[in-house]
N, C-alpha and C positions, 0 to 999 in steps of 0.2 A: 503495500500498498504507498501511497505516492501524497503527501499534501502540498497543495499550488497553491501560494499564498502573493494575496498582494490591498493593497492601502485601497478606502473610497476617497479620502478626501484630496485635497489641491492645494495647491497655493492661489489663491483668492485672489488678484489685482485687475482692477480697470484705469481705463484713464479716466482725469477728469471733465472731460468733457461725453462721458459716455454716462448712461441713465442708466444700471443695471442693481436687483437685488436678485447675489448669492443666494441667499434662504430663502426666497420662493421660487426665481427664475434658471431655465435651463440653458445652460452654452450656446450663445448661436453658432453657430457653426458655416463655414465658409470654403468653399475647394474652391483652389485654386493655381490649375494642373492641376499637378504629381502630388498637391500638397492642403492637408485640412487645416486652415487654421480660424479664431474667434471671432468675434464683430466686436472689438476695442475692451475685450480682456482676457486672460491668457485662456487654453487650452484648458489645461488642466490632463496633458497626456502624458506625464514621465508615469504613472501607471494605470491610467487608462485601458492602455495600451495591455496592460498585466489581465488587469480587470477583465476585458475584451477577452481575449488570450484561458482567459479559465472555462470565461462562461460561454465561449462556441467550444469548447472539447466536452463540456458538459450535454452543451445539446445536440451533436454532433451522432451520427449512428453506425459512423462511417473508420473511425478512428481509430486506433487496437493502441488500447494502452490498460498500464495493471486498474486494480481499487486504488482509484480518488477519494482524499480529501482536499475540499474550498474553503481555504480562510479568506474572509476578509477585514482585515484590520481597521480601525477609523486613527484617524490622528496623529498621524503619521509625520505630517508634517508640521506639527506644535508638540513634540515630542516623544514623539510612542508611542500612548500611553492605552492604545490602543492596545498592543503586542504582549504587552508594560503588564496589562490585566487577563490577558489569555492567563484560566486559571490548569494546573497538571490537572492530567486527565483523560481531558478536553478532546483532545490525539490521539488518535491510533497506532497511526504511522509510523515509519519507525527515518524517513526522507520526509525533506524538505525541499522544495524548490522556490527561490525568493523571485520572486518575476517583476521586481523596479525597475526596470528600464529602458532605455528608451530607443536597446539593436536592437531586434528582432531574431536578431539572424547569431548573434552573439552569448556566450555563456560569463557571468562575473562574477568572481568570488573576491574577497577580500573588507574588508571594513575601513569607517571612518571614526571620526571624532573632531566633538564641534564644544564651544562653548558661547553661552551667551552674556554679553556686561550688560546693567544696568546703570547707563552715569548720572551723574543729577548736577550739575553746577548751581551759586548762589548768584547773585546779578542785582544793580543796583542800577533802576529807571533815574533815564535823564532827560528836558525837553530837548527838541533840536529842534531851532527855525532855517533845517538847512533846505535843498530841495528834493521830491519825492518822489523814489520810482519805484513801477512794480516790474518785478522780472522771472522770466519765468524761461523751465528750462524744460522740454519734450521730445517726440520726434522718436525717442528713443528704443530698443528691440526688445530692453531688458535681460529677464531669462531666470533660468532656478540659478543660487547662487553657488552648488555645488557644480553643476553638470554643465552652467556655460561660462564660469567664471574663465576660465581660460583664452574666450575668444575674443577678448581685446576690445570689449560691451564697453559702453560707456555708464559711467556711473554721475544718475544724476545731483546727489548732493553730495557726489567729492566734484562735479563740474559748477556744482550751485557758488561751493566754498572758494574753488579756483578765482570767481568771479568777485569773490568782495576780499579776497584776504587782502591782505599787506595796505590800508587802507587810511592808514591812522591818519596820516594827514590830509584828506581828506574829509577828515569828521565826519566817516561814515558810519549810521548809525540803525542797524538792526531795527525793524518795529513788529517783524514777524516771519520765523521763517519755516518752511513746512515742507517735509519731500520722503519719498517712498513710502510703507503702509505697510511690511512686510519681512521679519528677521533674514528670512533665505528668499528672499527676490532681487536681484540686482535694481535697486528703484530708478524708474525710465520718467517720476518726473519727478524737481524739485520749483516750488514756490516762491519769492521772498518778497516783504518792501522793503524799504532803506530807506536814509536819507543819506546828502551828503548837502556839504557847503558852496561846491555854483558847479556848471556844468562840464567844467573838463575831468570829473569822471569818462564820460561817454568817453573820452577820444583813450581811456585805458580801457570801459569796457569794448570798443568795438576791438581792439590789438588782440583781448584774451582772447574775445571769442574767433575772431582770423584764427588762430592760434589751434587754439580750444576744437574748430571743426575743421582742423590738416590734420586734425592727429587724426580723428575719427572718419574720414572724409571713404575709409576702405572699411572695416566693420562696425560705424554705426553712423550712415549713408544721411540717415533720414534726420538725425538732432537737431533739432530748431530750440533758438535759446533768444528770448526778444526781450525788448524794456519799453516800459512806459512811463512819462510823465503823468501825477495823479497831482490832483486840486485839492487841496486840504484847507478844510471850513477853520473857521479862524471859532472857537468857543467863545 
């Protein structure tokens, strides 16, 4: 007897301009040539492939196989609590095949570790009378932080930090910054509201945008970086 195991949950991310509820809606799949993608969200194919393979085998009447047990676990993406919750004695088989992979023609044997860090800093608010801008970084491919980290794709949070870094002489102040949504997904979007003392920041911004886009022209050619002047209302 053999156990076939896959996890049901996925890394759920959506673009900021996509209206979608992961709790109530099914993934809107799009077919482009030989590829299946999703409409403004992640596809969840990292183990959807494994789940589909197990279900296909259980449904088939003409594929030879030994006695099977099918194990579908939850919460793999948030710490494998589903697998940890499996009680001894539930399964009877001696062999378990984990199908958590994106490659349907390969077997992978290995292990990996990880660590989560929650960091907090204290800060003091200060008043600013400078010019206010909204900065947007979007259009990146993103991906799984484990499987896609070697593809040299852009990280929206890192890109945003490069746009704001080392601008003390311009009295750059951050009013708001927000990017990424999940610890195991490469951030695809980042947003910031800042103030600076004058428009000279725009020259620095333009130069950095040119450098960054040049770096990612091949691996993440859809990168969009925008800056918008904001009108502040006086109280």
